[in-house]
C-alpha positions as CSV (number, residue, x, y, z in Angstrom):
1,M,0.0,0.0,0.0
2,R,1.4,3.3,-1.0
3,I,1.4,6.0,1.6
4,P,0.6,9.3,-0.1
5,R,3.2,11.9,0.5
6,P,1.9,15.1,2.1
7,R,1.3,17.9,-0.4
8,P,3.8,20.7,-0.1
9,R,2.6,23.7,1.8
10,S,1.1,26.4,-0.5
11,L,3.0,29.6,-1.2
12,A,0.6,31.6,1.1
13,G,1.1,29.0,3.9
14,Q,4.9,29.2,3.5
15,L,4.8,33.0,3.6
16,F,2.5,33.0,6.7
17,A,4.9,30.6,8.5
18,M,7.9,32.7,7.6
19,Q,6.3,35.9,8.6
20,A,5.0,34.4,11.9
21,V,8.5,33.2,12.7
22,L,10.0,36.5,11.7
23,I,7.6,38.4,13.9
24,A,8.3,36.1,16.9
25,V,12.0,36.4,16.5
26,L,11.8,40.2,16.3
27,V,9.5,40.4,19.4
28,A,11.7,38.0,21.3
29,G,14.9,39.9,20.4
30,Y,13.3,43.2,21.3
31,A,12.1,41.7,24.6
32,L,15.6,40.4,25.4
33,F,17.2,43.6,24.5
34,T,14.7,45.6,26.6
35,Y,15.2,43.3,29.6
36,V,19.0,43.6,29.4
37,S,18.8,47.3,28.9
38,D,16.2,47.8,31.7
39,R,18.3,45.7,34.1
40,R,21.4,47.8,33.3
41,Q,19.3,51.0,33.7
42,A,17.9,49.7,37.0
43,E,21.3,48.9,38.4
44,D,22.6,52.3,37.4
45,A,19.5,53.9,39.0
46,A,20.1,51.8,42.2
47,G,23.8,52.9,42.2
48,R,22.8,56.6,41.9
49,Q,20.1,56.2,44.6
50,A,22.6,54.4,47.0
51,T,25.2,57.1,46.3
52,A,22.8,59.9,47.1
53,V,21.7,58.3,50.3
54,A,25.3,57.6,51.4
55,R,26.4,61.1,50.6
56,A,23.5,62.5,52.5
57,V,24.3,60.4,55.6
58,A,28.0,61.3,55.4
59,D,27.2,65.0,55.3
60,A,24.6,64.9,58.1
61,P,25.8,67.0,61.2
62,S,24.2,64.5,63.6
63,V,26.4,61.7,62.1
64,H,29.5,63.8,62.7
65,A,28.5,64.6,66.3
66,A,27.7,60.9,67.0
67,I,31.0,59.8,65.7
68,R,32.8,61.9,68.4
69,T,30.8,60.2,71.2
70,P,32.2,57.2,73.1
71,K,29.5,54.9,71.8
72,P,28.5,56.1,68.2
73,T,26.2,53.1,67.7
74,T,23.7,54.3,70.3
75,E,22.8,57.3,68.1
76,L,23.7,56.1,64.7
77,Q,21.8,52.8,64.6
78,P,18.3,54.4,65.0
79,Y,19.3,57.1,62.5
80,A,20.4,54.5,60.0
81,L,17.2,52.5,60.3
82,R,15.1,55.7,59.8
83,V,17.1,56.6,56.7
84,M,16.6,53.0,55.3
85,A,12.9,53.3,55.8
86,D,12.7,56.8,54.3
87,T,14.9,56.2,51.2
88,D,13.8,52.6,50.3
89,V,17.4,51.2,50.5
90,D,18.1,47.8,51.9
91,F,20.9,48.8,54.2
92,V,22.8,51.8,55.5
93,T,26.1,50.9,57.2
94,I,28.2,53.5,59.0
95,M,31.7,52.3,60.0
96,N,35.0,53.7,61.3
97,P,38.0,54.2,59.1
98,K,39.1,50.6,59.9
99,G,35.9,49.2,58.5
100,I,34.3,48.2,61.9
101,R,30.5,48.6,61.6
102,W,28.7,51.1,63.9
103,T,25.3,50.3,62.2
104,H,23.8,47.4,60.4
105,P,20.2,46.1,59.7
106,D,21.2,43.0,61.5
107,K,22.3,43.9,65.1
108,N,24.5,40.9,65.3
109,Q,26.7,42.3,62.5
110,I,27.4,45.5,64.5
111,G,31.1,45.6,65.6
112,K,32.2,43.3,62.9
113,H,34.3,44.1,59.9
114,F,32.6,45.5,56.8
115,L,32.6,43.1,53.8
116,G,33.5,45.0,50.8
117,N,36.1,47.4,49.3
118,T,37.0,50.5,51.2
119,E,40.4,51.5,49.8
120,R,39.1,54.2,47.5
121,A,36.8,55.6,50.2
122,L,39.7,56.0,52.5
123,K,41.4,58.1,49.8
124,G,38.4,60.4,49.9
125,E,36.6,59.0,46.8
126,T,33.0,57.9,46.5
127,F,32.4,54.8,44.4
128,T,29.8,52.1,43.6
129,E,30.1,48.4,43.2
130,T,28.2,45.2,43.1
131,Y,29.3,43.0,46.0
132,T,28.0,40.0,47.9
133,G,27.9,40.7,51.6
134,T,26.0,39.5,54.6
135,L,22.6,40.4,53.0
136,G,23.6,38.8,49.7
137,A,24.5,40.4,46.3
138,S,23.8,44.1,46.3
139,V,24.6,47.3,44.4
140,R,26.3,49.5,47.0
141,A,27.9,52.9,47.3
142,V,30.8,53.7,49.6
143,T,31.7,57.3,50.6
144,P,34.0,58.7,53.2
145,I,33.0,60.9,56.2
146,E,35.4,63.8,56.4
147,D,35.9,66.4,59.1
148,A,36.6,70.0,58.5
149,R,40.2,69.3,57.7
150,H,39.2,66.7,55.1
151,R,40.4,63.8,57.3
152,V,38.4,60.6,56.9
153,I,36.8,59.9,60.3
154,G,34.4,57.2,59.1
155,M,32.7,55.7,56.0
156,V,29.1,55.2,54.9
157,S,27.8,52.4,52.7
158,A,24.3,52.3,51.4
159,G,23.0,49.6,49.1
160,I,20.1,47.9,47.4
161,K,20.0,44.2,47.0
162,V,20.2,42.7,43.5
163,E,17.1,40.7,44.3
164,A,15.1,43.8,44.8
165,I,16.4,45.2,41.5
166,S,15.4,42.0,39.7
167,K,11.9,42.2,41.1
168,R,11.6,45.7,39.7
169,V,12.8,44.6,36.3
170,Q,10.6,41.5,36.3
171,G,7.6,43.8,36.8
172,Q,8.6,45.8,33.7
173,L,9.4,42.6,31.8
174,T,5.9,41.2,32.5
175,A,4.4,44.4,31.0
176,L,6.8,44.2,28.1
177,L,6.0,40.5,27.4
178,G,2.3,41.4,27.5
179,V,2.9,44.2,24.9
180,A,5.1,41.8,22.9
181,G,2.5,39.1,23.0
182,G,-0.1,41.5,21.8
183,A,2.1,42.7,19.0
184,L,2.8,39.1,18.0
185,A,-0.9,38.3,18.0
186,L,-1.7,41.4,16.0
187,G,1.1,40.7,13.5
188,A,-0.1,37.1,13.2
189,V,-3.7,38.1,12.5
190,G,-2.6,40.7,10.0
191,T,-0.3,38.2,8.3
192,Y,-3.0,35.6,8.2
193,V,-5.5,38.0,6.6
194,I,-3.0,39.1,4.0
195,N,-1.9,35.5,3.2
196,A,-5.5,34.3,3.1
197,R,-6.0,36.9,0.3
198,L,-2.8,35.7,-1.3
199,R,-4.0,32.1,-1.0
200,R,-7.2,33.1,-3.0
201,H,-5.1,34.8,-5.7
202,T,-2.7,31.8,-6.0
203,H,-5.6,29.3,-5.7
204,G,-3.7,27.5,-2.9
205,M,-0.7,26.6,-5.1
206,N,2.8,26.3,-3.8
207,A,5.8,28.0,-5.3
208,A,6.8,24.9,-7.4
209,E,3.3,24.6,-8.8
210,L,3.2,28.4,-9.7
211,S,6.6,28.0,-11.4
212,H,5.4,25.1,-13.4
213,M,2.2,26.9,-14.4
214,H,4.2,29.9,-15.5
215,D,6.4,27.6,-17.7
216,Y,3.3,25.9,-19.2
217,H,1.7,29.3,-19.7
218,Q,4.7,30.7,-21.6
219,A,5.1,27.6,-23.7
220,A,1.4,27.5,-24.6
221,L,1.4,31.2,-25.3
222,H,4.1,31.0,-27.9
223,A,3.0,27.7,-29.3
224,V,-0.5,28.8,-30.2
225,R,-0.7,30.1,-33.7
226,E,-3.9,32.0,-33.1
227,G,-3.5,35.5,-31.8
228,L,-4.1,36.1,-28.0
229,L,-4.4,39.6,-26.6
230,M,-5.2,40.5,-23.0
231,L,-6.2,44.1,-22.1
232,D,-6.4,45.5,-18.6
233,G,-9.2,47.6,-17.1
234,Q,-7.9,50.7,-18.8
235,Y,-7.8,49.0,-22.2
236,R,-4.0,48.8,-22.2
237,V,-2.2,45.8,-23.7
238,A,-1.3,43.6,-20.7
239,L,-0.2,40.5,-22.7
240,I,0.1,39.5,-26.4
241,N,1.6,36.4,-27.9
242,D,3.7,36.0,-31.1
243,G,0.6,35.2,-33.1
244,G,-1.2,38.3,-32.0
245,R,1.8,40.5,-32.9
246,E,2.0,39.0,-36.4
247,L,-1.7,39.2,-37.1
248,L,-2.0,42.8,-35.9
249,G,1.3,43.9,-37.3
250,L,2.5,45.2,-33.9
251,A,6.0,45.7,-32.6
252,D,7.6,44.1,-29.5
253,D,6.9,47.3,-27.4
254,A,3.1,46.9,-27.7
255,V,2.7,45.8,-24.1
256,G,1.6,48.7,-21.9
257,K,0.2,50.8,-24.8
258,S,-3.5,51.7,-25.1
259,V,-5.6,50.0,-27.8
260,A,-6.1,53.5,-29.3
261,E,-2.4,53.9,-29.7
262,L,-1.8,50.7,-31.7
263,G,-2.8,52.2,-35.1
264,L,-5.4,49.5,-35.9
265,P,-8.3,50.1,-38.2
266,A,-11.1,52.0,-36.6
267,P,-13.7,49.2,-36.7
268,L,-11.2,46.8,-35.1
269,T,-10.2,49.3,-32.5
270,G,-13.9,49.9,-31.7
271,A,-14.4,46.1,-31.2
272,L,-11.5,45.9,-28.8
273,L,-12.7,48.9,-26.8
274,A,-16.3,47.6,-26.6
275,S,-17.5,46.7,-23.1
276,E,-19.9,43.9,-24.4
277,P,-18.5,40.6,-25.7
278,R,-18.0,40.2,-29.4
279,V,-18.4,36.7,-31.0
280,D,-16.9,35.7,-34.4
281,E,-16.8,39.2,-35.8
282,V,-14.9,39.6,-39.1
283,H,-12.5,42.5,-39.2
284,L,-9.9,43.6,-41.8
285,T,-6.4,44.8,-41.3
286,A,-4.0,46.0,-44.0
287,D,-3.6,42.6,-45.5
288,R,-5.6,40.1,-43.4
289,V,-9.1,39.0,-42.6
290,L,-9.5,38.3,-38.9
291,V,-12.2,36.7,-36.8
292,V,-12.3,38.5,-33.5
293,N,-13.8,37.2,-30.2
294,T,-13.7,39.3,-27.0
295,S,-14.7,38.3,-23.5
296,P,-14.5,40.5,-20.3
297,V,-12.6,39.0,-17.4
298,S,-15.1,38.0,-14.7
299,G,-14.7,39.0,-11.1
300,G,-17.0,41.9,-10.1
301,E,-15.5,45.1,-11.4
302,R,-14.0,45.3,-14.9
303,R,-10.6,43.7,-14.7
304,G,-9.8,43.5,-18.4
305,T,-10.7,41.8,-21.7
306,V,-9.4,38.6,-23.3
307,V,-9.3,38.8,-27.1
308,T,-8.7,35.9,-29.5
309,L,-7.8,36.5,-33.2
310,R,-8.0,33.9,-36.0
311,D,-6.6,34.5,-39.4
312,V,-9.2,33.5,-42.0
313,T,-7.6,35.2,-45.0
314,E,-7.1,31.9,-46.8
315,L,-10.4,30.6,-45.6
316,Q,-12.2,33.7,-46.9
317,S,-10.3,33.3,-50.2
318,L,-11.5,29.7,-50.5
319,M,-15.0,30.7,-49.6
320,G,-14.9,33.4,-52.3
321,E,-13.6,30.9,-54.8
322,L,-16.3,28.5,-53.8
323,D,-19.0,31.2,-54.3
324,S,-17.5,31.8,-57.8
325,E,-17.6,28.1,-58.6
326,R,-21.2,27.9,-57.4
327,G,-22.0,30.9,-59.7
328,F,-20.3,29.3,-62.6
329,T,-22.1,26.0,-61.9
330,Q,-25.5,27.8,-61.9
331,A,-24.6,29.6,-65.1
332,L,-23.5,26.3,-66.7
333,R,-26.7,24.7,-65.6
334,S,-28.8,27.5,-67.0
335,Q,-26.8,27.5,-70.3
336,A,-27.2,23.7,-70.5
337,H,-30.9,24.2,-70.1
338,E,-31.0,26.8,-72.8
339,A,-28.8,24.7,-75.0
340,A,-31.2,21.8,-74.6
341,N,-34.0,24.1,-75.6
342,R,-32.2,25.3,-78.7
343,L,-31.2,21.7,-79.6
344,H,-34.8,20.6,-79.3
345,T,-35.7,23.5,-81.6
346,V,-33.1,22.4,-84.2
347,V,-34.3,18.8,-84.0
348,S,-37.9,19.9,-84.4
349,L,-37.1,22.0,-87.4
350,I,-35.3,19.1,-89.0
351,E,-38.2,16.8,-88.3
352,L,-40.5,19.3,-89.9
353,G,-38.4,19.2,-93.0
354,R,-37.0,22.7,-92.6
355,A,-33.3,21.8,-92.6
356,E,-32.1,25.1,-93.9
357,E,-33.9,27.0,-91.1
358,A,-32.4,24.6,-88.6
359,V,-28.9,25.3,-89.9
360,D,-29.5,29.1,-89.9
361,F,-30.8,28.9,-86.3
362,A,-27.9,26.9,-85.0
363,T,-25.4,29.0,-86.8
364,A,-26.8,32.2,-85.4
365,E,-26.5,30.9,-81.8
366,L,-22.9,29.8,-82.4
367,E,-22.0,33.2,-83.9
368,L,-23.6,35.0,-80.9
369,A,-21.7,32.9,-78.3
370,Q,-18.4,33.2,-80.3
371,A,-18.9,37.0,-80.7
372,L,-19.2,37.4,-77.0
373,T,-16.1,35.4,-76.4
374,D,-14.2,37.2,-79.1
375,Q,-15.2,40.5,-77.7
376,V,-14.0,39.7,-74.2
377,V,-10.8,38.1,-75.3
378,A,-10.0,40.9,-77.7
379,A,-10.4,43.5,-75.0
380,V,-8.9,41.6,-72.1
381,G,-6.1,39.3,-73.1
382,E,-5.2,38.3,-69.6
383,P,-6.6,34.8,-69.4
384,V,-7.7,34.8,-65.7
385,L,-9.6,38.1,-66.0
386,A,-11.1,37.0,-69.4
387,A,-12.4,33.9,-67.8
388,L,-13.8,35.9,-64.9
389,L,-15.6,38.3,-67.2
390,L,-17.1,35.4,-69.3
391,G,-18.4,33.7,-66.1
392,K,-19.7,36.9,-64.6
393,T,-21.5,37.7,-68.0
394,A,-23.3,34.4,-67.8
395,Q,-24.2,35.0,-64.1
396,A,-25.5,38.5,-64.9
397,N,-27.6,37.2,-67.8
398,E,-29.2,34.7,-65.4
399,R,-30.3,37.6,-63.2
400,G,-31.5,39.8,-66.1
401,V,-28.5,42.1,-66.2
402,E,-26.5,42.7,-69.3
403,L,-22.7,42.8,-68.6
404,V,-20.6,44.4,-71.3
405,V,-17.0,45.1,-71.7
406,S,-16.5,48.7,-73.0
407,E,-14.7,49.5,-76.2
408,D,-12.1,51.4,-74.2
409,S,-10.9,48.2,-72.6
410,R,-7.5,47.0,-73.6
411,L,-5.4,44.7,-71.4
412,D,-2.9,42.5,-73.2
413,D,-1.7,39.2,-71.9
414,G,1.7,39.5,-70.1
415,L,1.2,43.1,-69.1
416,L,0.6,42.4,-65.4
417,P,3.9,42.2,-63.4
418,A,4.6,39.6,-60.8
419,S,3.9,42.2,-58.0
420,L,0.3,42.3,-59.1
421,P,-1.0,38.7,-59.2
422,A,-4.1,37.9,-61.2
423,R,-5.7,36.5,-58.0
424,D,-5.8,40.0,-56.5
425,L,-7.4,41.4,-59.6
426,V,-10.0,38.7,-59.5
427,T,-10.8,39.8,-55.9
428,I,-11.1,43.4,-56.9
429,L,-12.9,43.0,-60.2
430,G,-15.1,40.1,-59.0
431,N,-16.4,41.9,-56.0
432,L,-17.0,45.1,-57.9
433,I,-19.0,43.2,-60.6
434,D,-21.0,41.3,-58.0
435,N,-22.0,44.6,-56.3
436,A,-22.8,46.2,-59.6
437,V,-25.0,43.3,-60.7
438,D,-26.9,43.5,-57.3
439,A,-27.4,47.2,-57.8
440,A,-28.5,47.0,-61.4
441,Q,-30.8,44.1,-61.0
442,G,-34.4,45.2,-61.4
443,S,-33.6,48.6,-62.9
444,V,-34.8,49.7,-66.4
445,G,-32.3,48.6,-69.0
446,A,-30.2,46.8,-66.3
447,R,-26.7,46.9,-67.4
448,V,-23.1,46.7,-66.0
449,T,-20.2,48.1,-67.9
450,V,-16.7,47.0,-67.2
451,T,-13.6,48.9,-68.4
452,A,-10.0,47.7,-68.0
453,Y,-7.0,49.3,-69.5
454,A,-3.4,50.3,-68.7
455,E,-2.9,54.0,-68.5
456,G,-1.1,55.3,-71.6
457,A,-2.0,52.3,-73.7
458,A,-3.5,52.8,-77.2
459,G,-7.2,53.1,-77.2
460,A,-7.5,54.5,-73.7
461,E,-9.3,57.8,-74.0
462,G,-8.5,60.8,-71.9
463,V,-5.6,59.1,-70.2
464,E,-2.1,60.6,-69.9
465,G,1.1,59.1,-68.7
466,P,3.7,56.5,-69.8
467,L,2.7,53.3,-71.3
468,G,1.9,50.7,-68.6
469,S,2.3,53.1,-65.7
470,G,-0.9,52.1,-64.1
471,L,-3.9,49.8,-64.4
472,V,-7.4,51.3,-64.4
473,L,-10.5,49.2,-63.6
474,R,-14.0,50.8,-64.0
475,V,-17.3,49.1,-63.1
476,A,-20.5,51.1,-63.7
477,D,-24.1,50.1,-63.1
478,T,-27.6,51.4,-63.9
479,G,-28.7,51.1,-60.3
480,V,-29.8,53.9,-57.9
481,G,-26.2,55.0,-57.3
482,V,-24.4,55.8,-54.0
483,D,-25.4,58.6,-51.7
484,P,-22.5,61.1,-51.6
485,A,-22.8,61.0,-47.8
486,H,-21.9,57.3,-47.9
487,A,-19.0,57.6,-50.3
488,E,-16.5,56.6,-47.7
489,L,-18.8,54.4,-45.6
490,V,-19.4,51.9,-48.5
491,F,-15.8,50.8,-48.2
492,Q,-16.0,49.9,-44.5
493,R,-16.7,46.4,-43.3
494,G,-20.3,45.9,-42.3
495,F,-21.8,48.7,-44.4
496,S,-24.6,47.6,-46.8
497,T,-27.8,48.9,-48.3
498,K,-29.3,45.4,-48.5
499,P,-30.6,43.0,-45.9
500,A,-28.0,40.7,-44.4
501,G,-27.8,37.3,-46.0
502,P,-26.8,34.0,-44.5
503,G,-23.1,34.8,-44.8
504,G,-23.4,38.4,-43.8
505,R,-23.1,41.6,-45.8
506,G,-20.7,44.5,-46.0
507,L,-17.4,42.6,-46.6
508,G,-17.0,42.7,-50.4
509,L,-16.0,46.4,-50.9
510,A,-14.0,46.3,-47.7
511,L,-11.9,43.5,-49.2
512,V,-11.6,45.4,-52.4
513,R,-10.2,48.4,-50.5
514,Q,-7.8,46.1,-48.6
515,A,-6.4,44.7,-51.8
516,V,-6.1,48.1,-53.4
517,H,-4.3,49.7,-50.5
518,R,-2.0,46.7,-50.2
519,H,-0.8,47.5,-53.8
520,E,-0.7,51.2,-53.0
521,G,-3.6,52.0,-55.4
522,T,-6.6,54.2,-55.1
523,L,-10.3,53.4,-54.9
524,S,-13.2,55.8,-55.5
525,V,-16.8,55.9,-56.4
526,V,-18.5,58.5,-58.6
527,E,-21.9,58.9,-60.4
528,A,-22.1,56.9,-63.6
529,D,-23.2,58.4,-66.9
530,R,-26.5,56.5,-66.8
531,G,-27.3,57.5,-63.2
532,G,-25.9,54.6,-61.3
533,A,-22.6,54.2,-59.4
534,E,-19.1,53.9,-61.0
535,F,-16.3,52.4,-59.0
536,V,-12.8,53.4,-60.2
537,V,-9.6,51.5,-59.2
538,R,-6.1,52.6,-60.1
539,L,-3.2,50.3,-59.4
540,P,0.5,51.1,-60.1
541,L,2.2,48.6,-62.5
542,R,5.7,48.0,-61.2
543,T,8.2,45.9,-63.0
544,A,10.4,43.4,-61.1
545,G,12.6,45.2,-58.7
546,S,10.9,48.6,-59.0
547,G,8.9,48.4,-55.8
548,P,7.9,46.3,-52.9
549,E,6.6,42.9,-53.7
550,S,3.0,42.1,-53.0
551,T,2.2,40.8,-49.6
552,S,-0.3,37.9,-49.0
553,A,-2.9,37.2,-51.7
554,A,-6.1,39.1,-51.6
555,V,-9.3,37.4,-50.7
556,A,-12.7,37.1,-52.4
557,G,-15.8,37.8,-50.4
558,G,-19.5,38.5,-50.5
559,A,-21.1,41.6,-52.0
560,V,-22.2,44.8,-50.2
């Protein structure tokens, strides 16, 4: 049977024990010091008292007169006893220069030799000493009795027993121990209260457990790829891991700064400063799409906020591509249905014996489809954008909107540099077309016009600048247009003029602006010629080595 080892004492318990021992040692040391000091002071006071009594007796005229009588003891003994009673000393001994006692508290000691040192007194000096005599150890003073000629005619010794001095000190020591005990109890109670609070904060863990938890905390903090941000009650950064710094683009000195000082986009800053929790909110930074969750730290008053950040840039890109694929699939299904109808028409014409009309009908349909393809490919030679425009054209037709590529468009294959990948252009142009189709749907003569050209290229009207200096994308619709008051708001995440769908609204144009700013371009909206809105994108075309490379790929998203 295993005997469980006792759990190590918690950190609070260890601190309490250490503080209790420290207080006890301090109080005991102070008591000992005070006892020794008080005893020394008591002995000094007893010596001064004995000296004063001895000097007073030696100077008394009655003592001088009694010494000259044949029997000094007869007058001096009662006088000495009165002095003892009045001055609270244990003995007053008057003796001749040879040390023979004339007085003593014990009458049997009268006439006997004084026990103690008298040499200094015989020389005319008053001194004190601690000596063990007939009454036991005592602090005594010895002083000479001198006549008018300063001759020593006797000596006086007054003293207080050490036992009496000890009783005085013991009384003081008792009071001191009482005060010391009270101080120890008060210190112990205060220490217990403080350590009880510390025990709550440390959850009863000992120092080793706290150290291990700190190690695990640091390891987990740096191992997690998701961003973790902790704010204190004043919305200052209290802690941030490596993933959080990378996702938010913050430097190492972010800790201690206020959220408002981090230079984050306004919607993201507002989410971090909000007092209520935020759940799975999508926010944009310069080049990332982040899912933000915030949760206040529980515990009564506001102690801070825990923020988690997930990078869904790639996921959003895949979702955009999936939406595009779904759109293409729906367009192909519709075209397949239309093709089946046309094929049935051709077959029916043949069965009716009208072969020439069948051939004419089929040829016209082929020429129409080929003309559309030729028009798009002739205007936009870049294969990815050409495929995007063909697919969006089919989608727009399904929704009753005509999508055309303007005659001003001219974008040859190979013109786009590596710093401007086609995927970013798909994000920009695809979201703009989706928004334009949404806006134009249901309008009279619903139409979306797309223009794409390089500034300075042949066929671009009203454009100045060197050939290939910049790429211009224009998408105009026949919808209701954009309120001038909302010209900036439309590019913010969450803004939409339509009801929210299952996947949310207000992300498409925000993603477009993100991609445009990442490539140091410009994005604006003006009124179109036919009354709708026209979005204009200008992107610089850098050759290899002429500027910074593009950062992470842009993402495709839903429409506004």
